C-alpha positions as CSV (number, residue, x, y, z in Angstrom):
1,X,-5.9,12.9,-35.2
2,X,-4.1,14.2,-32.7
3,X,-5.9,14.3,-29.4
4,X,-7.1,10.4,-28.7
5,X,-7.7,10.3,-24.6
6,X,-8.9,12.6,-22.3
7,X,-7.9,12.0,-18.9
8,X,-9.9,11.6,-15.9
9,X,-9.9,14.3,-13.2
10,X,-11.4,14.9,-9.7
11,X,-15.0,16.6,-8.9
12,X,-16.0,19.6,-10.8
13,X,-16.4,22.6,-8.5
14,X,-20.0,22.3,-9.2
15,X,-21.9,24.9,-6.6
16,X,-19.1,27.5,-7.6
17,X,-20.3,27.1,-11.1
18,X,-23.6,27.7,-10.3
19,X,-23.1,30.7,-8.4
20,X,-20.7,32.2,-10.6
21,X,-23.7,32.4,-12.9
22,X,-25.7,34.4,-10.4
23,X,-25.2,38.0,-10.7
24,X,-24.8,39.5,-6.8
25,X,-26.4,42.6,-7.9
26,X,-29.5,40.9,-8.9
27,X,-30.4,39.5,-5.0
28,X,-33.0,42.0,-3.2
29,X,-31.5,44.6,-1.2
30,X,-31.3,43.4,2.0
31,X,-28.7,40.6,0.9
32,X,-26.1,43.2,-0.5
33,X,-26.1,45.6,1.6
34,X,-23.3,44.6,3.7
35,X,-19.8,46.6,4.1
36,X,-17.9,43.7,2.3
37,X,-14.2,45.6,2.2
38,X,-13.6,47.0,5.9
39,X,-12.4,44.5,8.5
40,X,-11.2,46.8,11.2
41,X,-8.9,49.9,11.5
42,X,-6.0,48.5,9.7
43,X,-7.3,46.0,7.7
44,X,-9.5,46.1,4.6
45,X,-10.3,42.9,2.8
46,X,-8.9,42.0,-1.1
47,X,-11.5,41.6,-4.0
48,X,-11.1,37.9,-3.5
49,X,-12.1,37.7,0.3
50,X,-14.8,39.9,-1.0
51,X,-15.7,37.7,-3.9
52,X,-15.8,34.9,-1.2
53,X,-18.7,36.7,0.7
54,X,-20.6,37.4,-2.1
55,X,-20.7,33.7,-3.1
56,X,-21.5,32.0,0.5
57,X,-24.6,35.0,0.6
58,X,-25.5,33.9,-3.2
59,X,-25.3,30.3,-1.8
60,X,-27.3,31.1,1.2
61,X,-29.7,32.9,-0.9
62,X,-29.9,29.9,-3.2
63,X,-30.7,27.5,-0.7
64,X,-32.9,29.2,2.0
65,X,-35.0,31.8,-0.4
66,X,-34.9,30.1,-3.9
67,X,-34.9,26.7,-2.7
68,X,-36.9,27.3,0.5
69,X,-34.5,24.8,2.6
70,X,-35.4,21.9,0.0
71,X,-32.4,19.6,-0.1
72,X,-33.9,17.8,-2.9
73,X,-34.2,20.9,-5.3
74,X,-30.9,22.1,-4.6
75,X,-29.4,18.8,-4.9
76,X,-31.6,18.1,-8.5
77,X,-30.2,21.8,-8.9
78,X,-26.7,20.2,-8.9
79,X,-27.9,17.3,-10.8
80,X,-28.9,19.4,-13.7
81,X,-25.5,21.2,-13.9
82,X,-24.0,17.9,-14.4
83,X,-23.5,16.4,-11.0
84,X,-23.1,12.6,-12.1
85,X,-20.7,11.4,-9.0
86,X,-22.1,8.8,-6.8
87,X,-21.6,10.6,-3.3
88,X,-24.4,8.5,-1.5
89,X,-23.3,6.8,1.9
90,X,-23.0,2.9,1.4
91,X,-24.0,0.8,4.9
92,X,-23.0,-2.0,3.0
93,X,-19.3,-0.9,3.3
94,X,-17.2,-1.5,6.6
95,X,-15.6,1.8,6.1
96,X,-18.8,3.4,5.7
97,X,-20.8,2.0,8.4
98,X,-18.6,2.0,11.1
99,X,-19.3,6.2,10.4
100,X,-23.0,6.7,9.6
101,X,-24.5,4.2,12.2
102,X,-24.7,7.8,14.0
103,X,-27.4,8.4,11.1
104,X,-29.5,5.8,11.9
105,X,-30.5,7.7,15.1
106,X,-32.4,10.4,12.8
107,X,-34.0,8.2,10.6
108,X,-36.8,11.1,9.1
109,X,-33.4,13.5,8.4
110,X,-31.3,10.4,6.8
111,X,-33.4,8.1,6.0
112,X,-32.0,4.5,4.5
113,X,-32.9,3.7,0.7
114,X,-35.2,0.6,1.2
115,X,-35.8,-0.8,-2.4
116,X,-34.7,-3.4,-4.9
117,X,-32.2,-0.7,-6.4
118,X,-29.1,-0.6,-7.1
119,X,-29.1,2.7,-4.6
120,X,-30.8,0.1,-2.0
121,X,-28.6,0.4,2.0
122,X,-27.4,4.1,1.3
123,X,-28.2,7.2,2.4
124,X,-28.4,9.7,-0.3
125,X,-25.9,12.7,-0.7
126,X,-29.1,15.0,-0.8
127,X,-29.5,15.0,2.6
128,X,-25.8,17.0,2.9
129,X,-26.0,19.4,0.6
130,X,-26.7,22.3,2.9
131,X,-23.1,23.0,2.9
132,X,-20.3,25.0,1.0
133,X,-16.5,24.8,1.2
134,X,-13.8,27.3,1.0
135,X,-10.5,25.8,-1.1
136,X,-8.4,28.9,0.3
137,X,-4.8,28.8,0.3
138,X,-2.9,29.0,3.7
139,X,-2.2,33.4,4.1
140,X,-5.0,33.8,1.5
141,X,-6.8,35.2,5.2
142,X,-9.7,32.5,5.8
143,X,-10.3,33.9,9.2
144,X,-10.6,37.3,8.2
145,X,-13.6,35.7,5.6
146,X,-14.8,33.4,8.4
147,X,-15.4,36.1,10.9
148,X,-17.2,38.4,7.8
149,X,-19.0,35.5,7.2
150,X,-20.3,35.4,11.2
151,X,-21.6,39.5,10.3
152,X,-23.3,38.4,8.1
153,X,-25.1,35.6,9.2
154,X,-25.8,37.5,12.4
155,X,-27.7,40.1,10.6
156,X,-29.4,38.2,8.0
157,X,-30.7,36.0,11.0
158,X,-31.6,38.8,12.8
159,X,-33.8,40.2,10.0
160,X,-35.8,36.9,9.2
161,X,-34.3,36.6,6.4
162,X,-32.4,33.3,7.2
163,X,-34.2,30.5,9.9
164,X,-33.2,30.9,13.6
165,X,-30.0,29.4,14.2
166,X,-27.4,29.3,16.5
167,X,-23.4,29.8,15.3
168,X,-21.0,27.4,16.0
169,X,-17.3,27.8,15.3
170,X,-14.7,25.0,15.2
171,X,-10.8,24.1,15.1
172,X,-8.6,21.7,15.9
173,X,-6.0,23.5,18.2
174,X,-5.7,26.0,20.8
175,X,-3.9,28.4,19.6
176,X,-5.8,28.5,16.3
177,X,-9.0,29.3,18.7
178,X,-6.7,32.0,20.0
179,X,-6.2,33.4,16.8
180,X,-9.8,33.2,15.9
181,X,-10.4,35.3,19.3
182,X,-8.1,37.6,18.5
183,X,-9.7,38.5,14.9
184,X,-12.9,38.9,16.9
185,X,-11.4,41.4,19.2
186,X,-9.8,43.4,16.2
187,X,-13.3,43.5,14.5
188,X,-15.5,44.5,17.5
189,X,-12.8,47.3,18.1
190,X,-13.8,48.9,15.2
191,X,-17.4,47.8,13.9
192,X,-20.0,49.7,15.7
193,X,-23.5,48.2,14.3
194,X,-22.2,44.5,15.1
195,X,-20.4,43.2,17.7
196,X,-19.6,39.0,18.0
197,X,-19.6,37.7,21.6
198,X,-17.7,34.6,21.6
199,X,-18.9,31.8,24.1
200,X,-17.5,28.5,25.0
201,X,-19.6,25.7,24.1
202,X,-19.8,24.4,27.2
203,X,-21.6,27.3,28.4
204,X,-24.7,26.8,25.8
205,X,-27.7,25.9,28.0
206,X,-26.3,29.1,30.9
207,X,-26.3,31.3,27.6
208,X,-29.7,30.0,26.2
209,X,-31.2,30.4,29.5
210,X,-29.7,34.1,29.8
211,X,-30.5,35.2,26.3
212,X,-34.1,34.1,25.4
213,X,-33.3,35.7,22.0
214,X,-29.7,35.0,20.6
215,X,-28.9,38.7,19.1
216,X,-30.3,41.8,20.8
217,X,-28.5,45.0,20.3
218,X,-26.6,44.1,17.6
219,X,-25.0,41.4,19.1
220,X,-24.3,38.6,17.7
221,X,-23.4,35.2,20.0
222,X,-21.2,32.8,18.3
223,X,-20.1,29.5,20.5
224,X,-16.9,28.0,20.0
225,X,-15.0,24.7,20.9
226,X,-12.4,22.3,19.7
227,X,-13.5,20.7,16.4
228,X,-11.6,17.0,17.7
229,X,-13.4,17.3,21.0
230,X,-16.9,17.0,19.7
231,X,-17.3,13.1,20.0
232,X,-20.2,10.4,20.9
233,X,-19.4,10.4,24.9
234,X,-19.1,13.1,27.5
235,X,-15.8,13.5,29.6
236,X,-14.2,16.3,31.1
237,X,-13.4,18.1,28.3
238,X,-14.9,16.0,24.9
239,X,-18.8,16.8,24.7
240,X,-21.4,14.1,23.1
241,X,-23.1,16.1,20.3
242,X,-26.3,14.8,21.2
243,X,-26.3,17.5,24.3
244,X,-25.4,20.3,21.5
245,X,-28.2,18.9,19.4
246,X,-30.3,21.8,19.2
247,X,-32.6,20.4,16.5
248,X,-29.9,20.6,14.0
249,X,-30.3,24.2,13.8
250,X,-26.7,25.1,14.0
251,X,-24.9,27.2,11.2
252,X,-21.2,25.4,11.7
253,X,-18.2,27.1,10.8
254,X,-15.2,24.3,10.2
255,X,-11.4,26.2,10.3
256,X,-9.5,23.2,9.1
257,X,-11.3,21.0,11.0
258,X,-10.8,17.4,9.1
259,X,-7.2,17.9,10.5
260,X,-6.4,14.9,7.4
261,X,-9.2,12.6,8.7
262,X,-11.8,11.4,5.8
263,X,-15.3,13.7,5.4
264,X,-16.6,10.3,6.2
265,X,-14.9,10.1,9.4
266,X,-16.7,10.2,12.7
267,X,-16.3,13.8,13.6
268,X,-17.3,15.0,10.1
269,X,-20.4,13.0,10.0
270,X,-21.3,14.5,13.7
271,X,-20.6,18.0,12.3
272,X,-23.1,17.4,9.5
273,X,-25.9,16.3,12.1
274,X,-25.8,19.3,14.2
275,X,-26.4,21.4,11.2
276,X,-28.7,18.8,9.2
277,X,-31.1,21.7,9.7
278,X,-29.0,25.1,9.4
279,X,-25.8,24.8,7.0
280,X,-22.4,23.7,7.4
281,X,-19.3,25.7,6.0
282,X,-15.8,24.1,5.3
283,X,-13.1,26.1,5.2
284,X,-9.4,24.7,4.1
285,X,-6.3,24.9,2.0
286,X,-5.9,20.8,1.4
287,X,-9.2,19.4,0.5
288,X,-9.3,15.7,-0.4
289,X,-12.9,14.5,-0.3
290,X,-14.4,15.1,-4.1
291,X,-17.7,16.0,-2.0
292,X,-15.7,19.0,-0.7
293,X,-14.6,20.3,-4.2
294,X,-18.2,19.4,-5.3
295,X,-20.0,21.7,-3.0
296,X,-16.9,24.1,-3.1
297,X,-18.5,27.7,-3.5
298,X,-15.0,29.4,-3.9
299,X,-11.3,28.1,-5.1
300,X,-9.1,30.3,-4.2
301,X,-6.0,27.4,-3.5
302,X,-2.0,27.9,-3.5
303,X,-1.8,28.2,-7.4
304,X,-4.2,30.7,-7.9
305,X,-3.1,32.6,-4.7
306,X,0.7,32.5,-6.5
307,X,-1.0,33.1,-10.1
308,X,-3.1,36.3,-9.3
309,X,0.1,38.4,-7.6
310,X,-0.9,37.4,-3.5
311,X,2.0,34.8,-2.8
312,X,5.6,34.4,-3.5
313,X,6.7,32.6,-7.1
314,X,7.5,28.9,-5.8
315,X,10.2,27.6,-7.1
316,X,10.7,23.7,-5.8
317,X,14.5,22.6,-6.1
318,X,15.4,19.7,-7.9
319,X,18.7,18.1,-6.7
320,X,17.6,15.5,-4.3
321,X,18.9,16.6,-0.8
322,X,19.7,12.8,0.2
323,X,22.7,13.3,2.2
324,X,20.3,13.8,5.5
325,X,17.8,11.0,4.5
326,X,19.8,7.8,5.4
327,X,22.4,8.3,8.4
328,X,24.6,5.9,7.7
329,X,25.8,6.6,4.6
330,X,26.0,10.2,4.1
331,X,29.0,11.9,3.3
332,X,30.1,14.6,5.9
333,X,31.3,16.6,2.4
334,X,27.7,15.9,0.9
335,X,25.8,17.6,4.3
336,X,28.4,20.3,4.6
337,X,27.3,21.2,0.8
338,X,23.5,21.1,1.3
339,X,23.8,23.6,3.9
340,X,26.5,26.0,2.1
341,X,23.6,26.1,-0.5
342,X,20.7,27.4,1.4
343,X,22.8,29.6,3.3
344,X,24.6,31.2,0.0
345,X,21.0,31.5,-1.5
346,X,19.8,33.0,2.0
347,X,23.1,35.5,1.5
348,X,22.1,36.2,-2.4
349,X,18.8,37.5,-1.7
350,X,19.8,39.7,1.3
351,X,22.2,41.3,-1.1
352,X,19.4,42.1,-3.2
353,X,16.8,43.3,-0.1
354,X,20.5,45.4,0.8
355,X,19.8,47.3,-2.4
356,X,16.4,47.4,-2.5
357,X,16.4,48.9,1.1
358,X,18.8,51.8,0.0
359,X,15.9,52.9,-2.0
360,X,13.0,52.8,0.3
361,X,13.7,51.8,3.6
362,X,10.3,50.7,3.8
363,X,10.2,47.7,1.3
364,X,10.0,44.3,1.9
365,X,10.9,42.0,4.6
366,X,14.2,40.7,5.7
367,X,14.6,37.1,4.4
368,X,14.3,34.2,6.6
369,X,16.0,30.4,5.7
370,X,13.1,28.4,7.3
371,X,14.3,24.4,8.4
372,X,11.7,21.9,9.3
373,X,12.8,19.0,10.9
374,X,11.3,15.3,11.3
375,X,12.7,14.3,14.5
376,X,14.0,16.6,17.4
377,X,14.6,14.7,20.2
378,X,16.0,11.2,19.3
379,X,20.0,10.2,19.0
380,X,21.2,12.1,15.7
381,X,18.0,13.9,15.2
382,X,17.4,15.6,12.1
383,X,17.5,19.0,13.5
384,X,20.5,18.2,15.2
385,X,22.4,17.0,11.8
386,X,21.5,20.2,10.7
387,X,22.4,22.1,13.4
388,X,25.7,20.3,13.7
389,X,26.5,21.6,10.1
390,X,25.5,25.3,10.4
391,X,27.6,24.9,13.8
392,X,30.9,23.8,11.6
393,X,30.1,26.6,8.9
394,X,30.1,29.5,11.6
395,X,33.3,28.1,13.0
396,X,35.0,28.5,9.5
397,X,35.6,24.5,9.3
398,X,34.9,23.9,5.8
399,X,36.9,23.7,3.0
400,X,37.5,26.4,0.2
401,X,36.9,24.0,-2.9
402,X,33.9,22.6,-1.0
403,X,32.6,26.4,-0.7
404,X,33.0,27.1,-4.2
405,X,31.7,23.8,-6.0
406,X,28.3,24.6,-3.7
407,X,28.0,28.1,-5.2
408,X,28.5,26.9,-8.3
409,X,26.0,23.6,-8.3
410,X,23.2,26.5,-7.1
411,X,23.9,28.7,-10.2
412,X,23.8,25.6,-12.5
413,X,20.7,24.7,-10.9
414,X,18.8,27.9,-11.3
415,X,20.4,28.0,-14.7
416,X,19.3,24.7,-15.6
417,X,15.8,24.7,-14.2
418,X,14.2,28.3,-14.7
419,X,10.4,28.0,-14.3
420,X,8.8,28.7,-11.4
421,X,5.8,26.5,-10.4
422,X,2.3,27.3,-11.1
423,X,4.1,29.5,-13.8
424,X,5.6,30.5,-16.9
425,X,7.7,32.9,-15.7
426,X,11.9,32.3,-15.7
427,X,14.1,32.3,-13.0
428,X,16.3,34.4,-14.0
429,X,19.6,34.6,-11.2
430,X,22.7,37.4,-11.7
431,X,25.7,35.1,-12.2
432,X,27.9,38.0,-11.5
433,X,26.3,38.8,-8.2
434,X,26.3,34.7,-7.3
435,X,29.7,34.5,-8.5
436,X,31.0,37.2,-6.0
437,X,29.9,35.6,-3.1
438,X,32.1,35.2,-0.4
439,X,32.5,33.6,3.5
440,X,32.0,37.1,4.6
441,X,28.7,37.5,2.9
442,X,27.6,34.4,5.0
443,X,29.2,35.7,8.1
444,X,27.4,39.0,7.8
445,X,23.8,38.1,5.9
446,X,23.3,34.9,8.3
447,X,25.5,34.9,11.3
448,X,25.2,38.5,12.0
449,X,28.5,39.4,12.3
450,X,32.2,39.6,10.8
451,X,34.2,37.4,12.1
452,X,33.6,33.4,12.5
453,X,33.0,31.9,16.2
454,X,31.1,29.3,18.4
455,X,28.0,29.4,18.9
456,X,26.2,30.3,21.9
457,X,22.9,29.7,23.5
458,X,20.4,31.9,24.7
459,X,17.4,31.0,26.5
460,X,14.2,32.8,27.7
461,X,13.3,32.3,31.5
462,X,10.3,30.6,31.6
463,X,10.3,29.3,27.9
464,X,10.1,25.9,27.3
465,X,10.0,25.9,23.6
466,X,12.3,28.4,22.2
467,X,16.6,28.3,21.8
468,X,18.3,31.3,20.4
469,X,21.9,31.1,18.8
470,X,24.3,33.7,18.4
471,X,28.0,33.7,17.8
472,X,30.9,34.5,20.3
473,X,31.9,37.0,17.8
474,X,28.4,39.2,17.8
475,X,26.0,40.3,20.4
476,X,23.1,39.8,18.0
477,X,21.6,36.4,17.5
478,X,20.9,34.6,14.0
479,X,18.9,31.5,14.5
480,X,16.2,30.0,16.7
481,X,15.0,26.5,17.3
482,X,11.3,26.7,18.2
483,X,9.8,23.2,19.4
484,X,7.7,21.4,21.4
485,X,10.1,21.4,24.5
486,X,13.9,22.7,24.9
487,X,14.3,20.6,27.9
488,X,16.4,17.3,26.3
489,X,18.2,19.5,24.3
490,X,19.6,21.8,27.2
491,X,20.5,18.5,28.6
492,X,21.2,16.0,26.1
493,X,22.5,18.3,22.8
494,X,23.9,21.3,24.3
495,X,26.2,20.2,27.1
496,X,29.5,22.3,26.9
497,X,27.9,25.0,25.6
498,X,27.4,28.6,27.4
499,X,24.1,29.2,27.9
500,X,22.8,32.6,29.0
501,X,19.3,33.6,29.9
502,X,17.8,36.7,28.3
503,X,17.4,39.8,30.1
504,X,13.5,39.7,29.7
505,X,10.7,37.3,29.3
506,X,10.2,38.8,25.6
507,X,9.5,35.6,22.7
508,X,12.2,35.6,19.5
509,X,9.4,34.0,17.8
510,X,6.5,36.2,18.6
511,X,8.9,39.1,17.3
512,X,10.0,37.2,13.9
513,X,8.4,39.3,12.0
514,X,9.0,42.8,13.2
515,X,11.2,44.8,10.7
516,X,14.5,44.5,13.4
517,X,14.0,40.8,14.3
518,X,17.7,39.4,13.5
519,X,16.5,36.2,13.5
520,X,17.7,34.6,10.0
521,X,17.4,30.9,10.3
522,X,14.0,29.3,12.0
523,X,14.6,25.7,13.0
524,X,11.7,23.8,14.0
525,X,8.8,20.5,13.6
526,X,5.8,19.9,12.5
527,X,4.6,21.6,15.8
528,X,4.4,24.9,14.2
529,X,3.6,24.9,11.0
530,X,-0.3,26.2,11.5
531,X,-1.1,29.0,13.7
532,X,1.7,31.5,12.7
533,X,1.8,33.9,9.5
534,X,5.2,35.5,8.1
535,X,6.1,36.7,4.9
536,X,9.5,36.4,5.7
537,X,10.5,32.8,4.7
538,X,12.3,32.6,1.4
539,X,13.8,29.2,1.8
540,X,12.4,26.3,3.2
541,X,14.5,23.5,4.1
542,X,12.5,20.0,4.6
543,X,14.6,17.6,6.2
544,X,13.6,14.0,6.1
545,X,9.8,15.3,5.8
546,X,7.6,14.9,2.2
547,X,8.9,11.6,1.7
548,X,5.6,9.6,2.6
549,X,2.3,10.2,1.8
550,X,0.8,10.9,5.6
551,X,3.5,13.9,5.1
552,X,1.9,15.4,2.2
553,X,-0.6,17.7,4.1
554,X,2.4,19.3,6.0
555,X,4.1,20.0,3.6
556,X,1.3,21.5,1.6
557,X,0.6,24.0,5.0
558,X,4.6,24.4,5.3
559,X,4.6,25.7,1.9
560,X,1.8,28.0,2.0
561,X,3.4,29.4,5.1
562,X,6.2,30.8,3.2
563,X,4.4,32.2,0.3
564,X,2.7,35.2,1.6
565,X,4.0,38.8,0.7
566,X,4.0,41.5,1.8
567,X,6.2,44.6,-0.2
568,X,4.7,47.8,1.6
569,X,2.7,47.2,4.8
570,X,-0.8,46.2,4.7
571,X,-0.2,45.4,1.0
572,X,0.0,41.6,0.4
573,X,0.2,41.4,-3.6
574,X,3.3,41.8,-5.7
575,X,5.4,45.1,-6.3
576,X,4.3,44.9,-9.8
577,X,0.7,44.8,-9.2
578,X,1.1,47.9,-6.3
579,X,2.7,49.8,-9.2
580,X,0.1,49.1,-11.8
581,X,-2.4,50.0,-8.9
582,X,-0.4,53.5,-8.5
583,X,0.2,52.6,-5.0
584,X,3.7,52.6,-5.4
585,X,5.9,55.6,-7.6
586,X,7.1,55.2,-10.8
587,X,10.5,56.3,-9.5
588,X,10.9,53.6,-6.7
589,X,9.6,50.6,-9.4
590,X,12.3,52.0,-11.8
591,X,15.1,51.7,-9.2
592,X,14.0,48.3,-7.5
593,X,12.5,46.4,-10.0
594,X,15.5,44.4,-10.9
595,X,16.1,42.9,-7.4
596,X,12.1,42.4,-6.5
597,X,12.0,38.5,-8.0
598,X,14.0,36.8,-5.2
599,X,12.2,38.3,-2.5
600,X,9.2,37.7,-3.9
601,X,9.8,34.1,-4.1
602,X,10.2,31.0,-1.8
603,X,13.1,28.4,-2.6
604,X,11.7,25.2,-1.3
605,X,14.3,22.5,-0.8
606,X,14.0,18.4,0.4
607,X,15.2,15.6,1.2
608,X,13.2,14.2,-1.4
609,X,12.2,16.3,-4.0
610,X,11.2,14.1,-6.3
611,X,8.7,13.6,-3.5
612,X,8.0,17.4,-3.7
613,X,7.7,17.8,-6.8
614,X,4.6,14.9,-6.8
615,X,2.8,17.4,-4.1
616,X,3.4,20.5,-6.3
617,X,1.8,18.4,-9.4
618,X,-1.2,17.2,-7.0
619,X,-2.0,20.5,-6.3
620,X,-1.5,21.7,-10.0
621,X,-4.1,19.1,-11.3
622,X,-6.5,20.0,-8.3
623,X,-6.6,23.3,-10.3
624,X,-10.1,23.7,-11.7
625,X,-8.6,26.6,-14.6
626,X,-6.4,24.2,-16.2
627,X,-5.4,24.6,-19.9
628,X,-7.5,22.7,-21.7
629,X,-4.7,21.4,-24.0
630,X,-3.5,20.2,-20.7
631,X,-6.2,17.4,-20.1
632,X,-5.1,15.4,-23.8
633,X,-2.4,13.1,-24.1
634,X,-0.8,13.6,-27.7
635,X,-1.1,10.7,-30.1
636,X,2.7,9.4,-30.5
637,X,2.4,9.1,-34.3
638,X,1.7,12.5,-34.5
639,X,4.6,13.5,-32.6
640,X,7.1,12.0,-35.4
641,X,5.9,14.4,-37.7
642,X,7.3,17.8,-37.9
643,X,4.3,20.5,-37.2
644,X,4.8,23.7,-38.8
645,X,4.3,26.5,-36.7
646,X,3.3,30.4,-38.1
647,X,4.8,33.2,-36.8
648,X,3.6,36.6,-36.0
649,X,4.6,39.9,-36.0
650,X,3.0,43.1,-35.9
651,X,2.1,44.9,-38.7
652,X,3.5,48.8,-39.4
653,X,0.8,50.1,-40.3
654,X,-3.3,48.7,-40.2
655,X,-5.0,47.4,-43.3
656,X,-7.8,50.6,-43.5
657,X,-4.5,52.3,-44.5
658,X,-4.1,50.4,-48.0
659,X,-4.9,52.3,-50.7
660,X,-6.3,49.1,-52.5
661,X,-7.7,47.2,-49.8
662,X,-7.8,43.1,-49.9
663,X,-10.9,42.1,-50.6
664,X,-13.1,40.3,-47.0
665,X,-15.2,37.1,-47.6
666,X,-18.8,36.7,-47.0
667,X,-22.2,36.1,-47.7
668,X,-24.5,38.6,-49.0
669,X,-26.7,38.1,-46.1
670,X,-24.0,38.5,-43.4
671,X,-23.3,41.5,-45.1
672,X,-26.8,43.1,-44.8
673,X,-26.8,41.9,-41.0
674,X,-23.5,43.8,-40.3
675,X,-24.6,47.0,-41.9
676,X,-28.2,47.0,-40.5
677,X,-26.6,46.6,-37.0
678,X,-23.9,49.3,-37.6
679,X,-26.4,52.1,-38.8
680,X,-28.7,50.8,-35.8
681,X,-25.7,51.4,-32.8
682,X,-24.4,54.5,-34.6
683,X,-20.4,56.2,-34.7
684,X,-20.5,57.1,-31.1
685,X,-21.6,53.3,-29.7
686,X,-19.2,52.2,-32.0
687,X,-16.4,54.3,-30.3
688,X,-17.4,54.0,-26.8
689,X,-18.7,50.2,-26.8
690,X,-15.8,48.4,-29.3
691,X,-12.8,51.1,-29.0
692,X,-12.7,51.4,-32.9
693,X,-10.6,54.3,-34.0
694,X,-12.2,56.9,-36.2
695,X,-10.3,56.3,-38.9
696,X,-11.4,52.8,-39.0
697,X,-15.2,53.6,-39.0
698,X,-15.0,55.8,-41.6
699,X,-13.3,53.1,-43.7
700,X,-16.4,50.9,-42.5
701,X,-18.5,53.2,-43.8
702,X,-17.0,53.6,-46.8
703,X,-17.1,49.4,-47.6
704,X,-20.5,49.5,-47.2
705,X,-21.2,52.1,-50.0
706,X,-18.5,50.2,-52.1
707,X,-19.2,46.9,-51.1
708,X,-17.9,45.4,-54.6
709,X,-14.5,47.0,-54.2
710,X,-14.4,45.8,-50.4
711,X,-16.1,42.3,-50.7
712,X,-16.0,39.1,-52.3
713,X,-19.3,37.0,-52.3
714,X,-19.7,33.7,-51.5
715,X,-23.0,31.2,-50.5
716,X,-21.1,30.4,-47.2
717,X,-22.8,31.7,-44.3
718,X,-20.4,32.5,-41.1
719,X,-22.2,30.1,-38.0
720,X,-23.0,31.2,-34.6
């Protein structure tokens, strides 16, 4: 026997499996008459975004209509679909008792099991089953789905298809709230049959007094707040959840609101309490709690996002960039080589970009190197170390032999490790193009100049987060630092540099996505890994990030920031897919197809490559659409023996063209069933439904008439 063991895996996506068997078209008319495709004047939802909304609608119908909002009935439905994991909260466990104590304030809604069974002292997960999660890759457009889901909730509540309740949106940062508000404003500017009115949760009582009915004149009132400010006490900004209980009749939408916390943390319990008689929706790219996987209504995580063509191919470097890891022992030569490799790669990608733009000036994005560091302001910080090495390259303070060595190592790595993450697709490099790279290419494509020179600094009046860099030999900037506060850098790191002020107050970071942005290198820390989107990163360099378990989510989210792709404006799928969909003309595709791979790829480097691989491995293990063969362990004894694998080739002709046919072995009963079925459906249906060729059908009918010539009859029947 070859297979001897099966690996255990995370909780299955039970809810999604249930919903996949429910036909959206079979729902009542009121539940399917939404325009799921259109968001605004310039935005349409992708198929996967519409499918996420359809699953949300199906889940709501299942709970509120089919199960009559009976939590036990829905929980039993889960169990009938294979749910065996125990997600109960155990008051005997110290970890649970600290966080679930708030549930004891609501004994009718969260009764403690008091009997002699093994479940005694627990609160059953049955009482938390009115929820669904969406496992969505960073860059998959979660916010668009959330806004459209709010529209759906508002209309279903207004039509009394859902119980009356208030809608609350929560996320954990102000800039993410601003992003949500901008999307709502964009939605409102186009949609006239529904308008979303946003109000702060702190205005809840006043809004409820002013509006006895929550939805008037097609208006949907949505409250919003910072998720990390929901607590069990009241301060200036912190709110006590009890003051906004509303009988637990909230429809709560969480956008990355867990912020890395465990599901049984205090705030997660509070969200559940507030929605105990409503519903809880949780959107994230990086779930860790098995409860979220079990109640996942739709999975479109990073692996699926990439595999289905919506994101860049991902390559994680196998070379360990350890030079920055130990500041006492690293070699200056190794440091320079690391920086040279990333700059050479950026120049190489730019050469392909340049060839593409010769064909069509609207295709793709300007490649960008994104450098993310762990420390910013300390002495010999990671950001400073990278900046100093970048400066040496700008001044041409590097040896020619080192330049050639870096180029050779870059090619050898790609040549030795040719497969992308998640895919079997090969990473094929143009050896001739790499071998011809010169220092002048780095000057042109990275530093926006033709000659080496000193680094000069540009600051924006009133902007304390951005520093812009250019060379003395160029008028164009090439790099941007985006950190929490640039004051210490100006004082401690850039003393003696020529520092100028820009003529306007425009943020370079906000213009990073514009086609005329001249920034080729973006440097920063954890302060901006969320809350911004760009299709420009093609290279990400992590310096001293990703070497500990606490950094795992940060790295995954950052990689997610780099996978977005937009070959044509508002077309966020790879060019091959756009060509197949006839969005791109064959003439154009034919001319650029040999140059697009590197523009459609994200290359990830880090101080600890093994850790980065572990992060990607973990993500791959979380894939729910694995190849079944990946789940098994091979018997080592079997591996000692030669396995003969058949090799097939395409036949030059089909079997029906043989004068003397090969006889087919089957029972007389199976023959009669097949013959009767064919006579029942007829030629036309056989052609239309089964795509049969006419000459094949002719031969089939001939075989029925001359059965002894075409068949060998046996006693063995085909099993169905």
